[in-house]
Backbone as JSON, one array per atom type, in Angstrom:
{
  "sequence": "MDIVSLPIDIDRKKIDSRFRLVIVAAQRARQIMEGAKPMIPTRPAQKESTLSIEEILSGKLDILYGADAVAAHREERRRREEIKRQAMLAEREQQLGGDVKKDLSIYLGEAMKQVEMPAPKKVEVPKEKA",
  "N": [[18.05, -61.9, 80.25], [20.68, -62.8, 78.25], [20.99, -64.51, 75.1], [23.53, -65.64, 74.68], [24.39, -66.33, 77.2], [22.76, -68.5, 77.85], [22.21, -72.09, 77.62], [22.68, -73.74, 74.62], [20.3, -75.12, 72.59], [20.69, -77.37, 70.14], [19.14, -78.17, 67.05], [19.75, -81.15, 65.81], [19.09, -82.22, 63.29], [19.19, -80.01, 61.57], [21.69, -78.76, 62.18], [24.76, -80.11, 62.38], [26.81, -79.88, 64.22], [28.34, -77.97, 66.89], [30.29, -76.61, 65.94], [29.72, -76.09, 63.26], [27.63, -74.55, 63.66], [28.64, -72.13, 64.86], [30.24, -71.3, 62.56], [28.31, -70.76, 60.67], [26.68, -68.89, 61.93], [28.63, -66.79, 62.17], [28.95, -66.17, 59.43], [26.31, -65.35, 58.78], [26.13, -63.21, 60.56], [28.03, -61.53, 59.39], [26.76, -60.92, 56.99], [24.53, -59.5, 57.87], [25.74, -57.26, 58.99], [26.6, -56.14, 56.73], [24.43, -55.23, 55.62], [22.14, -56.8, 55.18], [18.79, -57.76, 55.63], [17.35, -58.33, 58.83], [15.81, -61.53, 59.65], [14.14, -62.05, 61.77], [12.27, -60.31, 64.4], [14.19, -57.56, 65.74], [15.91, -56.45, 68.82], [16.52, -53.33, 70.54], [19.93, -52.28, 70.32], [20.78, -54.67, 69.79], [23.32, -57.12, 69.22], [24.79, -58.21, 66.15], [25.83, -60.81, 66.05], [24.58, -62.11, 68.12], [21.89, -61.86, 66.96], [22.11, -63.39, 64.72], [22.6, -66.02, 65.68], [20.11, -66.4, 66.91], [18.44, -66.31, 64.76], [19.19, -68.71, 63.51], [18.52, -70.56, 65.37], [15.82, -70.34, 65.58], [14.92, -71.38, 63.16], [14.53, -69.99, 61.01], [16.4, -69.59, 59.06], [17.9, -71.03, 56.25], [20.32, -73.61, 56.04], [23.01, -74.6, 54.05], [24.6, -77.54, 52.69], [27.51, -79.28, 51.73], [28.01, -79.47, 48.26], [26.15, -77.6, 47.37], [26.62, -75.66, 49.47], [29.2, -74.84, 48.69], [28.87, -73.79, 46.19], [27.11, -71.65, 46.71], [28.75, -70.04, 48.32], [30.8, -69.35, 46.57], [29.19, -67.87, 44.87], [28.43, -65.84, 46.47], [30.93, -64.71, 47.04], [31.65, -63.78, 44.43], [29.7, -61.89, 44.13], [30.45, -59.95, 46.14], [32.87, -59.21, 45.35], [32.36, -58.07, 42.81], [30.87, -55.77, 43.76], [32.87, -54.46, 45.14], [34.52, -53.81, 42.99], [32.93, -52.27, 41.4], [32.74, -50.1, 43.16], [35.39, -49.24, 43.28], [35.73, -48.45, 40.65], [33.98, -46.33, 40.46], [35.09, -44.6, 42.35], [37.52, -44.04, 41.07], [36.72, -42.86, 38.7], [35.65, -40.55, 39.67], [38.06, -39.43, 40.64], [39.49, -39.18, 38.19], [37.76, -37.35, 37.02], [38.05, -34.95, 38.56], [40.84, -34.52, 38.19], [40.71, -33.76, 35.52], [39.2, -31.5, 35.68], [41.04, -29.84, 37.21], [43.22, -29.77, 35.32], [41.9, -28.37, 33.21], [41.16, -25.97, 34.46], [43.6, -24.93, 35.0], [44.55, -24.56, 32.31], [42.6, -22.91, 31.21], [43.0, -20.7, 32.89], [45.51, -19.93, 32.21], [44.88, -19.07, 29.51], [43.2, -17.0, 29.96], [44.93, -15.19, 31.25], [46.51, -14.5, 29.04], [44.64, -13.22, 27.42], [44.15, -11.01, 29.04], [46.46, -9.64, 29.18], [48.07, -6.69, 27.82], [48.51, -5.89, 24.46], [51.75, -6.2, 22.99], [53.75, -3.27, 22.42], [54.65, -1.69, 19.47], [57.96, -1.35, 18.75], [60.03, 0.96, 17.05], [62.93, 0.45, 15.36], [65.74, 2.44, 14.86], [67.09, 2.98, 11.62], [70.23, 2.07, 10.58], [72.75, 4.5, 9.57], [74.58, 4.55, 6.64]],
  "CA": [[19.1, -62.83, 80.15], [21.03, -62.89, 76.75], [21.23, -65.86, 74.39], [24.94, -66.1, 74.81], [24.67, -67.04, 78.58], [22.0, -69.46, 78.04], [22.62, -73.25, 76.99], [21.97, -73.72, 73.33], [19.75, -76.59, 72.3], [20.86, -77.44, 68.57], [18.45, -79.2, 66.3], [20.68, -81.98, 64.94], [18.7, -82.35, 61.95], [19.58, -79.03, 60.73], [23.12, -78.34, 62.25], [25.33, -81.27, 62.82], [27.77, -79.8, 65.18], [28.49, -76.6, 67.38], [31.41, -75.88, 64.99], [29.02, -75.59, 62.12], [26.67, -73.32, 64.24], [29.55, -71.01, 64.95], [30.7, -70.89, 61.24], [27.06, -70.31, 59.98], [26.29, -67.65, 62.56], [29.5, -65.74, 61.79], [28.75, -65.74, 58.08], [25.05, -64.64, 58.86], [26.37, -61.86, 61.31], [28.67, -60.68, 58.45], [25.76, -60.61, 55.98], [23.67, -58.39, 58.56], [26.59, -56.12, 59.13], [26.87, -55.65, 55.3], [23.18, -54.6, 55.3], [21.14, -57.8, 54.9], [17.67, -57.52, 56.61], [17.15, -59.64, 59.8], [14.43, -62.33, 59.52], [13.38, -62.0, 63.07], [12.37, -58.98, 65.01], [15.34, -57.28, 66.71], [15.76, -55.61, 70.09], [17.51, -52.28, 70.47], [21.32, -52.37, 70.68], [21.09, -56.23, 69.72], [24.58, -57.38, 68.29], [24.65, -59.05, 64.87], [26.16, -62.16, 66.25], [23.47, -62.71, 68.84], [20.8, -61.98, 66.24], [22.33, -64.38, 63.67], [22.31, -67.13, 66.31], [18.71, -66.49, 67.12], [17.92, -66.68, 63.45], [19.48, -69.98, 63.14], [17.98, -71.47, 66.26], [14.45, -70.27, 65.33], [14.66, -72.15, 62.01], [14.26, -69.08, 59.88], [17.65, -69.62, 58.09], [18.32, -72.32, 55.5], [21.6, -73.93, 56.09], [23.29, -75.35, 52.99], [25.72, -78.32, 53.08], [28.2, -79.93, 50.52], [28.16, -78.83, 46.84], [25.37, -76.46, 47.32], [27.2, -74.66, 50.21], [30.38, -74.36, 47.96], [28.28, -72.94, 45.03], [26.5, -70.37, 47.26], [29.86, -69.37, 48.75], [31.36, -68.77, 45.32], [28.41, -66.68, 44.17], [28.55, -64.65, 47.55], [32.24, -64.02, 46.93], [31.6, -63.07, 43.31], [28.95, -60.66, 44.23], [31.14, -59.17, 46.99], [33.93, -58.72, 44.48], [31.64, -57.12, 41.93], [30.51, -54.5, 44.51], [34.17, -53.73, 45.34], [35.02, -53.35, 41.75], [32.09, -51.09, 41.11], [33.17, -48.79, 44.1], [36.73, -48.72, 42.93], [35.51, -47.69, 39.4], [33.31, -45.02, 40.8], [36.19, -43.73, 42.97], [38.62, -43.78, 40.04], [36.11, -42.02, 37.78], [35.58, -39.28, 40.34], [39.27, -38.94, 40.77], [39.85, -38.58, 37.04], [36.93, -36.08, 36.79], [38.8, -33.91, 39.36], [42.03, -34.22, 37.42], [40.32, -33.13, 34.27], [38.7, -30.17, 35.98], [42.16, -29.2, 37.52], [43.89, -29.46, 34.15], [41.08, -27.35, 32.39], [41.29, -24.65, 35.22], [45.09, -24.38, 34.66], [44.52, -24.21, 30.83], [41.79, -21.68, 31.07], [43.61, -19.8, 33.7], [46.5, -19.25, 31.35], [44.26, -18.58, 28.45], [42.69, -15.86, 30.48], [46.0, -14.24, 31.42], [46.87, -14.08, 27.78], [43.66, -12.27, 26.99], [44.2, -9.86, 29.75], [47.73, -8.97, 28.83], [47.95, -5.85, 26.63], [49.28, -6.17, 23.16], [52.97, -5.5, 22.95], [53.8, -2.05, 21.72], [55.62, -1.71, 18.42], [59.1, -0.25, 18.89], [60.76, 1.06, 15.79], [64.37, 0.45, 15.44], [66.22, 3.38, 13.81], [67.91, 2.34, 10.72], [71.59, 2.64, 10.69], [73.11, 5.08, 8.37], [75.78, 3.94, 6.2]],
  "C": [[19.41, -63.0, 78.64], [21.17, -64.24, 76.4], [22.48, -66.45, 74.67], [25.17, -66.83, 76.31], [23.64, -68.24, 78.78], [22.63, -70.75, 77.26], [22.0, -73.27, 75.67], [21.51, -75.12, 72.87], [19.74, -76.59, 70.71], [19.99, -78.48, 68.16], [19.45, -79.93, 65.37], [20.37, -82.35, 63.65], [19.16, -81.22, 60.9], [21.2, -78.67, 60.89], [23.67, -79.74, 63.1], [26.36, -81.22, 63.91], [27.75, -78.24, 65.69], [29.41, -75.87, 66.45], [30.6, -75.24, 63.84], [28.01, -74.41, 62.56], [27.49, -72.05, 64.3], [29.96, -70.42, 63.44], [29.37, -70.19, 60.53], [26.6, -69.0, 60.69], [27.34, -66.67, 62.35], [29.31, -65.3, 60.36], [27.41, -64.97, 57.95], [25.29, -63.28, 59.45], [27.05, -60.89, 60.21], [27.77, -60.09, 57.48], [24.88, -59.41, 56.81], [24.42, -57.23, 58.67], [26.78, -55.38, 57.79], [25.56, -55.13, 54.84], [21.95, -55.54, 54.96], [19.85, -57.57, 56.05], [17.52, -58.71, 57.53], [15.82, -60.34, 59.42], [13.68, -62.45, 60.68], [13.35, -60.52, 63.59], [13.59, -58.72, 65.96], [14.93, -56.35, 67.81], [16.76, -54.46, 69.81], [18.88, -52.77, 71.02], [21.62, -53.99, 70.63], [22.38, -56.38, 68.73], [24.09, -58.36, 67.17], [24.91, -60.35, 65.25], [25.13, -62.82, 67.15], [22.18, -62.83, 67.88], [20.89, -63.09, 65.19], [22.07, -65.88, 64.43], [20.82, -67.46, 66.6], [17.99, -66.85, 65.97], [17.97, -68.19, 63.17], [18.63, -70.94, 64.16], [16.41, -71.54, 66.06], [13.96, -70.96, 64.02], [14.28, -71.26, 60.74], [15.32, -69.07, 58.73], [17.84, -71.02, 57.55], [19.83, -72.56, 55.74], [21.94, -74.96, 54.96], [24.61, -76.27, 53.31], [26.33, -78.79, 51.57], [28.39, -79.0, 49.28], [27.28, -77.52, 46.73], [25.89, -75.36, 48.28], [28.4, -73.94, 49.44], [29.85, -73.35, 46.82], [27.71, -71.62, 45.64], [27.62, -69.62, 47.82], [30.55, -68.77, 47.61], [30.58, -67.65, 44.68], [28.47, -65.53, 45.14], [29.83, -63.99, 47.14], [32.35, -63.31, 45.68], [30.8, -61.81, 43.5], [29.59, -59.6, 45.17], [32.22, -58.44, 46.09], [33.44, -57.79, 43.35], [31.28, -55.77, 42.54], [31.67, -53.82, 44.69], [34.63, -53.18, 44.1], [34.15, -52.19, 41.24], [32.53, -49.75, 41.98], [34.49, -48.33, 43.59], [36.63, -47.9, 41.57], [34.95, -46.25, 39.61], [34.34, -44.05, 41.3], [37.22, -43.19, 41.86], [38.08, -42.75, 39.07], [36.04, -40.61, 38.41], [36.97, -38.69, 40.43], [39.7, -38.34, 39.29], [39.01, -37.32, 36.49], [37.59, -34.78, 37.36], [40.0, -33.57, 38.65], [41.77, -33.47, 36.18], [39.88, -31.65, 34.6], [40.08, -29.35, 36.4], [42.93, -28.8, 36.13], [43.12, -28.35, 33.4], [41.26, -26.01, 33.05], [42.63, -24.07, 35.03], [45.03, -23.84, 33.23], [43.8, -22.87, 30.72], [42.33, -20.45, 31.76], [44.68, -19.04, 32.91], [46.01, -18.56, 30.11], [43.75, -17.01, 28.92], [43.84, -14.69, 30.7], [46.5, -13.76, 30.12], [45.92, -13.06, 27.24], [43.82, -10.97, 27.68], [45.44, -8.98, 29.65], [47.59, -8.0, 27.71], [48.94, -6.2, 25.58], [50.68, -5.54, 23.33], [53.04, -4.23, 22.0], [54.89, -2.26, 20.64], [56.81, -0.71, 18.71], [59.83, -0.34, 17.65], [62.13, 1.15, 16.1], [64.81, 1.4, 14.43], [67.05, 2.72, 12.92], [69.24, 2.85, 10.74], [72.1, 3.29, 9.33], [74.44, 4.69, 7.96], [76.81, 4.94, 5.77]]
}
């Protein structure tokens, strides 16, 4: 039987409402999907949402409230934006590197064509007799 079909017994000292449970579980599920390590043993094919609820109910996850929660949320957002920025910079650098290689290959290709072309023959123009 899965945890979703069981009635959930919430520790009111840690979680004050089912709404907060859903919000915290969604945030934790997102972290797990982004690569965070689970705090409890997982079963095969266990979904991230189920795992996050089990982590919360087992007491392995600390839940922040008020100003602490706001500060942690801002820090997490800043960290995600920094990761995105670094990925975009790496992609742009790779794209520029490809453009430089392309430009160089065109330039070198034209230079090689000039080297391979035979030198023009001198053609003497007869002088006009006056």
